[in-house]
Backbone as a printed PyTorch tensor [residue, N CA C, xyz], in Angstrom:
tensor([[[ -4.4490,   7.5410,  74.7660],
         [ -4.1970,   8.3930,  73.6180],
         [ -5.0220,   9.6720,  73.7470]],

        [[ -4.3460,  10.7950,  73.5720],
         [ -5.0210,  12.0810,  73.6590],
         [ -5.7790,  12.3800,  72.3660]],

        [[ -7.0040,  12.8370,  72.5300],
         [ -7.8300,  13.2680,  71.4020],
         [ -7.9690,  14.7800,  71.5090]],

        [[ -7.6690,  15.4740,  70.4120],
         [ -7.7530,  16.9280,  70.3990],
         [ -9.1710,  17.3830,  70.0440]],

        [[ -9.5780,  18.4670,  70.6720],
         [-10.8590,  19.0800,  70.3520],
         [-10.8160,  19.5130,  68.8830]],

        [[-11.9260,  19.4210,  68.1920],
         [-11.9420,  19.7310,  66.7600],
         [-11.6640,  21.2010,  66.4680]],

        [[-11.9360,  22.1060,  67.3920],
         [-11.7260,  23.5300,  67.1540],
         [-10.5470,  24.0870,  67.9440]],

        [[-10.3330,  23.5660,  69.1330],
         [ -9.2870,  24.0820,  70.0250],
         [ -8.1870,  23.0370,  70.1560]],

        [[ -7.1030,  23.2270,  69.4180],
         [ -6.0600,  22.2110,  69.3370],
         [ -5.2690,  22.0190,  70.6340]],

        [[ -5.4210,  22.9140,  71.5880],
         [ -4.7230,  22.7700,  72.8680],
         [ -5.5990,  22.1100,  73.9300]],

        [[ -6.8180,  21.8050,  73.5920],
         [ -7.7350,  21.1220,  74.5100],
         [ -7.7780,  19.6490,  74.1060]],

        [[ -7.4450,  18.7850,  75.0580],
         [ -7.3810,  17.3550,  74.7700],
         [ -8.2260,  16.5610,  75.7590]],

        [[ -8.5630,  15.3580,  75.3470],
         [ -9.3440,  14.4380,  76.1630],
         [ -8.6520,  13.0820,  76.1250]],

        [[ -8.5720,  12.4390,  77.2750],
         [ -7.9820,  11.1090,  77.3610],
         [ -8.6190,  10.4170,  78.5700]],

        [[ -9.3320,   9.3150,  78.3600],
         [ -9.9930,   8.6470,  79.4780],
         [ -9.0200,   8.1560,  80.5500]],

        [[ -7.7380,   8.0670,  80.2230],
         [ -6.7430,   7.6100,  81.1890],
         [ -6.0910,   8.7600,  81.9610]],

        [[ -6.4780,   9.9920,  81.6480],
         [ -5.9380,  11.1640,  82.3460],
         [ -7.0920,  11.9790,  82.8890]],

        [[ -7.0530,  12.2620,  84.1540],
         [ -8.0550,  13.1440,  84.7890],
         [ -9.4880,  12.7020,  84.4790]],

        [[ -9.6950,  11.3960,  84.4250],
         [-11.0310,  10.8300,  84.2100],
         [-11.6710,  11.2970,  82.9060]],

        [[-10.8590,  11.6090,  81.9140],
         [-11.3840,  12.0130,  80.6120],
         [-11.8200,  13.4570,  80.5230]],

        [[-11.5680,  14.2410,  81.5700],
         [-11.9410,  15.6610,  81.5420],
         [-11.1150,  16.4120,  80.5030]],

        [[-11.6390,  17.5260,  80.0510],
         [-10.9090,  18.3850,  79.1260],
         [ -9.6390,  18.8720,  79.8130]],

        [[ -8.5080,  18.6760,  79.1600],
         [ -7.2100,  19.0600,  79.7130],
         [ -6.4640,  19.9630,  78.7340]],

        [[ -5.4040,  20.5610,  79.2200],
         [ -4.5610,  21.4230,  78.4020],
         [ -3.4350,  20.5970,  77.8010]],

        [[ -3.3660,  20.5260,  76.4800],
         [ -2.2900,  19.8920,  75.7140],
         [ -1.8420,  18.5300,  76.2340]],

        [[ -2.7530,  17.7230,  76.7010],
         [ -2.3910,  16.3910,  77.1630],
         [ -1.7260,  16.3800,  78.5250]],

        [[ -1.5500,  17.5470,  79.1140],
         [ -0.9900,  17.6150,  80.4620],
         [ -2.0630,  17.1780,  81.4520]],

        [[ -1.6730,  16.8510,  82.6190],
         [ -2.6520,  16.5170,  83.6580],
         [ -3.1120,  17.8050,  84.3360]],

        [[ -3.5720,  18.7220,  83.5070],
         [ -4.0660,  20.0240,  83.9630],
         [ -5.4470,  20.2050,  83.3810]],

        [[ -6.4840,  19.8430,  84.1390],
         [ -7.8440,  20.0160,  83.6330],
         [ -8.1750,  21.4900,  83.4010]],

        [[ -8.9510,  21.7360,  82.3870],
         [ -9.4360,  23.0910,  82.1150],
         [-10.1470,  23.6270,  83.3550]],

        [[-10.8740,  22.7790,  84.0500],
         [-11.6080,  23.2180,  85.2450],
         [-10.6760,  23.7260,  86.3360]],

        [[ -9.4850,  23.1610,  86.4660],
         [ -8.5170,  23.6420,  87.4680],
         [ -8.0250,  25.0310,  87.1130]],

        [[ -7.7930,  25.2460,  85.8410],
         [ -7.3620,  26.5660,  85.3840],
         [ -8.4550,  27.5970,  85.6700]],

        [[ -9.6940,  27.2580,  85.3710],
         [-10.8060,  28.1690,  85.6250],
         [-11.0020,  28.4160,  87.1210]],

        [[-10.8130,  27.3970,  87.9300],
         [-10.9230,  27.5690,  89.3780],
         [ -9.8750,  28.5410,  89.8970]],

        [[ -8.6810,  28.4710,  89.3450],
         [ -7.6170,  29.3990,  89.7520],
         [ -7.9800,  30.8260,  89.3780]],

        [[ -8.5240,  31.0190,  88.1850],
         [ -8.9650,  32.3520,  87.7750],
         [-10.1020,  32.8430,  88.6700]],

        [[-11.0520,  31.9600,  88.9620],
         [-12.1890,  32.3360,  89.8050],
         [-11.7530,  32.6780,  91.2270]],

        [[-10.6620,  32.0710,  91.6770],
         [-10.1500,  32.3390,  93.0190],
         [ -9.3850,  33.6550,  93.0890]],

        [[ -9.1970,  34.2840,  91.9130],
         [ -8.5470,  35.5890,  91.8950],
         [ -7.1170,  35.6060,  91.4110]],

        [[ -6.5950,  34.4560,  91.0030],
         [ -5.2270,  34.4470,  90.4780],
         [ -5.2020,  35.1560,  89.1280]],

        [[ -4.1460,  35.8900,  88.8780],
         [ -3.9800,  36.5480,  87.5860],
         [ -3.3660,  35.5610,  86.5900]],

        [[ -3.4390,  35.9200,  85.3230],
         [ -2.8170,  35.0730,  84.2940],
         [ -1.3360,  34.8960,  84.5990]],

        [[ -0.6830,  35.9710,  84.9910],
         [  0.7530,  35.9050,  85.2890],
         [  1.0240,  34.9610,  86.4590]],

        [[  0.2080,  35.0270,  87.5050],
         [  0.3910,  34.1430,  88.6570],
         [  0.1890,  32.6770,  88.2730]],

        [[ -0.7920,  32.4210,  87.4430],
         [ -1.0580,  31.0460,  86.9980],
         [  0.1130,  30.5250,  86.1740]],

        [[  0.6160,  31.3440,  85.2790],
         [  1.7490,  30.9180,  84.4530],
         [  3.0040,  30.7040,  85.2940]],

        [[  3.1610,  31.4480,  86.3790],
         [  4.2900,  31.2290,  87.2830],
         [  4.1040,  29.9420,  88.0850]],

        [[  2.8730,  29.6880,  88.4870],
         [  2.5570,  28.4890,  89.2810],
         [  2.7250,  27.2170,  88.4490]],

        [[  2.3240,  27.2700,  87.1950],
         [  2.4170,  26.1230,  86.2840],
         [  3.2360,  26.5340,  85.0600]],

        [[  4.5640,  26.4720,  85.1470],
         [  5.4250,  26.9440,  84.0510],
         [  5.2510,  26.1820,  82.7360]],

        [[  4.6290,  25.0140,  82.7730],
         [  4.4020,  24.2640,  81.5370],
         [  3.2660,  24.8680,  80.7050]],

        [[  2.4530,  25.7260,  81.3220],
         [  1.3630,  26.3840,  80.5880],
         [  1.8870,  27.5700,  79.7960]],

        [[  1.1730,  27.8800,  78.7340],
         [  1.4980,  29.0200,  77.8770],
         [  0.2670,  29.9180,  77.7890]],

        [[  0.4570,  31.2070,  77.5010],
         [ -0.6870,  32.1150,  77.4140],
         [ -1.7880,  31.6160,  76.4660]],

        [[ -1.4160,  31.0180,  75.3530],
         [ -2.4220,  30.5170,  74.4080],
         [ -3.2550,  29.3930,  75.0220]],

        [[ -2.6590,  28.6130,  75.9350],
         [ -3.4220,  27.5740,  76.6350],
         [ -4.5840,  28.1990,  77.3990]],

        [[ -4.3080,  29.3030,  78.0550],
         [ -5.3450,  29.9670,  78.8420],
         [ -6.4320,  30.5290,  77.9390]],

        [[ -6.0480,  31.1330,  76.8300],
         [ -7.0460,  31.6870,  75.9080],
         [ -7.9510,  30.5960,  75.3610]],

        [[ -7.3560,  29.4790,  74.9550],
         [ -8.1780,  28.3970,  74.4170],
         [ -9.0540,  27.7560,  75.4860]],

        [[ -8.5570,  27.6600,  76.7010],
         [ -9.3760,  27.1000,  77.7840],
         [-10.5970,  27.9710,  78.0280]],

        [[-10.4130,  29.2740,  78.0210],
         [-11.5410,  30.1870,  78.2030],
         [-12.5050,  30.1300,  77.0260]],

        [[-11.9800,  30.0910,  75.8180],
         [-12.8370,  30.0290,  74.6300],
         [-13.6200,  28.7100,  74.6030]],

        [[-12.9420,  27.6120,  74.9150],
         [-13.6010,  26.3000,  74.9510],
         [-14.7450,  26.3040,  75.9660]],

        [[-14.4670,  26.8230,  77.1500],
         [-15.4730,  26.8450,  78.2070],
         [-16.6320,  27.7650,  77.8490]],

        [[-16.3150,  28.8970,  77.2820],
         [-17.3670,  29.8280,  76.8750],
         [-18.2980,  29.1700,  75.8690]],

        [[-17.7170,  28.5000,  74.9100],
         [-18.5380,  27.8210,  73.8990],
         [-19.3380,  26.6800,  74.5210]],

        [[-18.7230,  25.9300,  75.4150],
         [-19.4060,  24.8030,  76.0450],
         [-20.5560,  25.2630,  76.9240]],

        [[-20.4380,  26.4430,  77.5080],
         [-21.4580,  26.9420,  78.4220],
         [-22.4990,  27.8420,  77.7510]],

        [[-22.3110,  28.1320,  76.4880],
         [-23.2450,  29.0170,  75.7750],
         [-24.6400,  28.4010,  75.7830]],

        [[-25.6090,  29.2480,  76.0060],
         [-26.9870,  28.7940,  75.9610],
         [-27.3320,  28.3920,  74.5330]],

        [[-27.9380,  27.2790,  74.4070],
         [-28.3480,  26.8110,  73.0860],
         [-29.8640,  26.7990,  73.0440]],

        [[-30.3900,  27.4790,  72.0630],
         [-31.8410,  27.5400,  71.8850],
         [-32.2250,  26.5030,  70.8380]],

        [[-33.1770,  25.6860,  71.1830],
         [-33.6140,  24.6360,  70.2590],
         [-34.9270,  25.0270,  69.6370]]])
């Protein structure tokens, strides 16, 4: 069963998919794979052509989720 992130409704978690990693809309597309494609130099348009099941909002939420997850937290 997919569990949605409390803030980003397109980010899901399921221990039976991709080892429970953050994924896009329950697809077997980890957020980390999307980020790796961007880091490798693929454009948003190229990524959307490569994975037609993705939508532009998926990419925005993946970036926002990752940015928040990686933000430095001062205690």
